[in-house]
N, C-alpha and C positions, 0 to 999 in steps of 0.2 A: 214830405216835410219832416216825417219822423227820421228820415236818414240824416238830415242836417243835425238834428239834436243828438242823434247817436254818435255822429262824427265828432261833435264837440265833446261828448261824454268820454269817448275813447281818447281824444287828444288830452283831456284833463287827467284821466285815470289810465295812463299808458301802461303802468306796471302791473296793476291788478284790477281789471274790470270785473264787476259783479256779474255772475252767471245769470241771475234772475233778470237783470236789465237786458242782457243779450237775448234771452228767451222771449221777453216782452217785445223787443224790437223785431225779432224774427217773426213772431206771431202777428204783429201789426203790419209787417210787410206782406205777409201772406193774405191777410184779410183785405189790404189795400188792392192787391192784384186781383183777387176774386171780385171785389166791388167794381173795379174798372172793367173787367170782363163782362159782368152782369149789365152794366150800363151800355156797353157796346153791343151786346147781344140783343138787348131790348130795343135799341135804336135801329138795328138791322132787321129784326124780326118782331114787329109790333104785334101785340095781342089784340085779336079782333073780338068785339062783343057780338051779341046775338043778331044784330041787324046788318052785319057785314061791314060796319064801319071800324076804323081803327080806334084805339083807346084815347087818341088825342082829340 
């Protein structure tokens, strides 16, 4: 979703985009990818509690 807003921002400010906005977008993209990987990893490898049952 942040990519859509960043694309609009770049379209509006074609000549001189602010570097702080670009850094914020890149950081948000990295956090988004890490979050997606964590969700996938937790669904593939569920954590078991003490009685041998899954966390769900």
